[in-house]
VOTI-406274 format. One record per residue: residue in three letters; x, y, z of N, C-alpha, C, O in turn. Coordinates in steps of 0.2 Angstrom, whole numbers, plus 5000, padded with zeros to 4 digits. Example, Ala and Ser with C-alpha at 12.3 -4.5 7.8 and 13.67 -1.06 7.14 Angstrom:
<mikols>
ALA506649725039506249785039506649845039507149835042SER506449895035506849955036506450005039506750065040
</mikols>
This chain:
<mikols>
MET434747654683434947584683435847554685436347584683SER435847474691436447494690436647444686436247414681PRO437447424688437747404683437547324681437747284676ALA437347304687437147224683436647244681436747244675ASP435947274681435447264679435547314669435147304664ASP436347354670436447364664436547294661435947274660ARG436947254660437347214657436747154657436847114652VAL436147144662435747074660435447124651435147094645SER435547194653435147224646435247224640434947214634PHE436047224644436647224636436247154632436047144626ALA436347124637436247054635435847014630435946974625GLN435147044633434447034631434547084627434747044622GLN434547134625434647154618435047134615435147194612TYR435647104612436147064608435847034607435547044601LEU435546974611435346914608434546924605434246884601SER434246984608433546994605433747014596433446984592GLU434147044595434247054590434546994584434446994578LEU435146944589435146904585434846864583434946844577ARG434446854586433846794586433046844579432646814577SER433046914577432946934571433146934567432846944562ILE434046944567434146934562434046844558433846844552LEU434146784563434046714561433346724560433346674557VAL432946734560432246714559432246774550431746774546CYS432646804549432746824542433346814537433446834531VAL433646774540433946704535433746684529433446634530PRO433846704523433846684518434046614516434546594512VAL433246554518433546494519433646454511434046414510GLN433246494509433446454501433846464499434146424496ASP434246514499434946524496435446474501435746424498LEU435446484507435546434511435546374508436046334508ALA435146354506435046284505435446254499435446194498ARG435646304495435646324488436446324490436746284487ALA436746344494437446334498437546224498437946184495LEU437146224502437146154505437046094497437446044498GLU436646104492436846094486437346084484437546024483VAL437646124482438146144480438846084485439246064481LEU438846064490439246034494439045994494439445964492ASP438445954495438245884494438545864489438745804490GLY438645904482438945884476440045874478440445834476ALA440045934483440845914483440945864487441445834485LEU440645844490440545774496440545734491441045694491ASP440145714485439945664483440445664478440445604477GLN440745684475441445694468441945704471442345714467ARG442145694479442845714481443145784479443745794478LYS442745804479443145894475443345924480443045924486PHE443945964479444146014486443746094489443546134485VAL443646084495443346154494443846204499444046184504PHE443946274497444446314498444046364502443546384500LEU444446394509444146444512444346484512444946474513VAL444146564511444246614513443846664517443246674518GLY444546714522444146784523444746794528445246764529ASN444446874531444846904534444646944542444246984543GLY445246914547444946954553444446864557444446804558GLY444146904557443746854561443446814557443346754559SER443246834549443146784545443646734542443446684538ALA444546744544444646694544444646654548444646594546ALA444446674555444346614560443846574557444146514557THR443246574555442646574551442746494548442446444549ALA443546524542443646484538444146434538444246404534SER444446434544444846404548444446344551444646294550HIS443846364554443446324559442846304553442746244554MET442646324549442046274546442646224541442346184537ALA443346224540443446184535443646144540443546084538ASN443946144546444046074552443246044551443246004547ASP442646064553442046044551441946014545441645954545LEU442146044540441745984535442245934535442045874534GLN443045944537443345884534443245824542443145764542LYS443345874547443345804552442745804554442745754557GLY442145844556441645854560441345804557441145754560ILE441245814548440645754547440945694544440545644541ALA441645684544441845614545441645574552441745514552THR441245614558441345554565440745494562440245494559GLY441045454565440645394564440845354560440645294560GLY441145374556441745324551441345344543441245294539GLY441245424543441045434538441545464534442145454535LYS441345504528442045524523441945614524441445644523GLY442545634526442445704528442545734519442745694515ILE442545814518442345854514443245874514443445904519ARG443545864509444045904505444445994504444546034500ALA444445974514444046064514445046094517445446074521ILE445046134514445746194515445446244517444946264513ALA445746284523445746344522446246374522446746374526LEU446246424516447146454515447146524518447346574515THR446846534525446946574528447346534534447346574539ASP447746474535448146434539448746454538449146464543ASN448946454533449946444534450146504534450246534528ALA450246544539450546604540451046624537451146684536SER451646564534452346564531452046604524452146664524LEU451546564518451246564515451146624513451446644508LEU450546654516450346704518450846774517450746824513THR451246764521451646844522452046834514452246884511ALA452146784512452446774506452346814501452746854499ILE451746804498451446804495451246894497451246934492ALA451146904501451046964502451547014502451447074501ASN452146984504452747014505452847034495452847094492ASP452646964491453246974487452647004480452947034476GLU452146994480451647004476451047064478451147114474SER450547064482450247104487449847044489449846984486TYR449347084496448947074499448347034497448046984499GLU448147094491447647074487447646974485447146934485GLU448346964483448346904480448346834484448246774482VAL448646854492448746814494448146734495448446674496PHE447346744493447146674492447146644483447146584481SER446946704480447146694474447746664471447646634465GLY448546664474448846664473448846574474449146534470GLN448546554480448646484480448146454479448046394480LEU447546494477447046434472447646424467447946374467LYS448046474461447946444457448446404458448646374453CYS448746384464449246324463448846234466448946174466LEU448346274469447946204474447346164470447246104471ALA446946224466446446214463446146184456446446204450SER445746144456445446124449444646134448444146114452ALA444746164442443946164438443446104443443646044444GLY443146124445442346074448442546074455442146044459ASP443146114459443046124466442746184467442546224462VAL442846184474442446264476442446304483442446274488LEU442346354483442546404485442246434489441746464487ILE442346444495441846474500442346524503442846514505VAL441846604504442046654504441746694511441146714510PHE442146704516441646734520441946814522442546824523SER441446864522441546914521441146984522440646994519GLY441347014528440547044533440547124530440147154533SER440847154524440347184519440447174512440147214509GLY440747114508440647084503441247144499441047154493ASN441647164500441947204498442847194500443347234498SER442947154503443647174505444047124496443947074493LEU444547164497445047144490445147064490444747024490ASN445847064489446046994493445446954492445446914487VAL444746964495444446904492443846904485443646864482VAL443746954485443646984477444146944471443946914467ARG444746954474445346924469445346834468445446804463ALA445246824473445146774475444246724471444046664469VAL444146774472443246754467443446774459443146734455GLU443746794457443946824449444346754449444146704446THR444946744452445246674451444846614450444746574445ALA444646604456444046544455443746534449443746484447HIS443446584444442946584439443346584435443246534431ASP443946614434444346584430444846514430445346504427MET444546484434444946434434444246364434444146304433GLY443846404435443046344433443046324440443046254440LEU442946344446442646304452442046344455442246404456THR441446324458441046344460440946394465441446374469THR440846434467440946504473440246524477439846554475ILE440246514483440146514486440046574491440546604489GLY439746614495439946674497439446704505438846724505PHE439646694509439346704515439446784518439946804521LEU438946824515438946884518438646914521438146884524GLY438746994522438247034528438347114525438747144522MET437947144528438047214523437647234520437547304519GLY437247194516437047204509437447144506437047114502GLY437847134506438247074502439047124498439547104496GLY438747184496439247204493439547174485439247134482LYS440247204484440347154475440347094475440247064470LEU440347054482440447004481439846944480439846894478SER439146994482438546954481438546954475438346904474GLN438746984469438446994462439146954457439146944451MET439546954461440046894458440046814462440346784459VAL439746774468439846734467439446694465438946724463ASP439346614465438746574461438046564467437546534466VAL438146584473437746564478437846604482438346594486SER437546654482437646714488436946704495436346704494VAL437346704500436946684507437046754512437646764514VAL436546804513436846854515436346874520435746884520VAL436846874526436646894532436346974534436647024534PRO435746944534435347044535435447064541435147074546ALA436047074541436347134545436947174545437347144543ASP437147244548437347284546438247294550438647324548SER438147234556438547244564439247184561438947154556TYR439647164561440247114561440047084567440047024566GLY439947104572439947044577439247004575439246944574PRO438747034574438146974572438246934566438146874566ILE438446974561438546934555439146904556438946854553GLU439746884559440146804559439646774564439446714561ASP439146794572438946764574438546694568438546634568VAL438246724564437746694563438046654556437746614553ASN438746684553439046634550439346574552439446534548MET439546574561439646524564438946474562438946424558VAL438546514566437746464562437846424557437646364558PHE438046424551437946434544438646364545438546304542ASP439046374549439346324549439146284551439146244546HIS439046264556438646194563438146174559438046114559LEU437546224555437146204551437346144545437046094543THR437846174543438246144537438546074538438646034533MET438746064546438946024545438445964548438545904547ALA438045984552437245954554437045924550437045864550TYR436845974541436345924537437045874534436945814535LEU437745894533438045834530437945764535437545714533LEU438245764541438345724545437545684545437445614545ARG437145734546436545684546436445634537436345574536ARG436645694532436545644528436845594526436645554521GLN437445574530437945514530437845474535438145424536GLN437245484538437045434543436445394540436245334539LEU436145444538435345414534435745364529435645304529GLU436145374525436445344518436745274522436645214519TRP437045264529437245204532436545154536436745094539SER435945164536435645164539435145114533434845054533GLU435345154526434845104522435045034519434644994517
</mikols>
């Protein structure tokens, strides 16, 4: 096989795997997550987002889409904050307390009962994300987990668990970005339908 043929074959294989994952997504669980975000939009609650590594980037991207993306055309955005985005605060908490507290420490200062926490975790076992969910429950937040690899500990801790049926970080993070854009498209369409009534 030539190098060019190998590259084509690899791309086809990766995309085929991604298609097979997408058709097995637990859509009912995803619909429950959309219901929670419907409520956050209606009640003007804050939505906090967390994750590590690539999942931190997904959290930041989704905060942008929930806040700015769904406000397209004059709608109202969700009050979304990615707790991954303040480097000085993250490093201060990690240095003075521990890395496990980088998200829970921020929640203690910012969150109120009725707010929402969205967590992204490929393994479902990241300790700082687990601590964030524990803190969120103590404070009366609703929690959503976009997870992979069977969901790990977090699948049993969050109120709404959406587990990507995959065991590799790349496809899990790919599908989580699909969840983000699906959510934005749903909330944007919802507002547009309301304007037309």
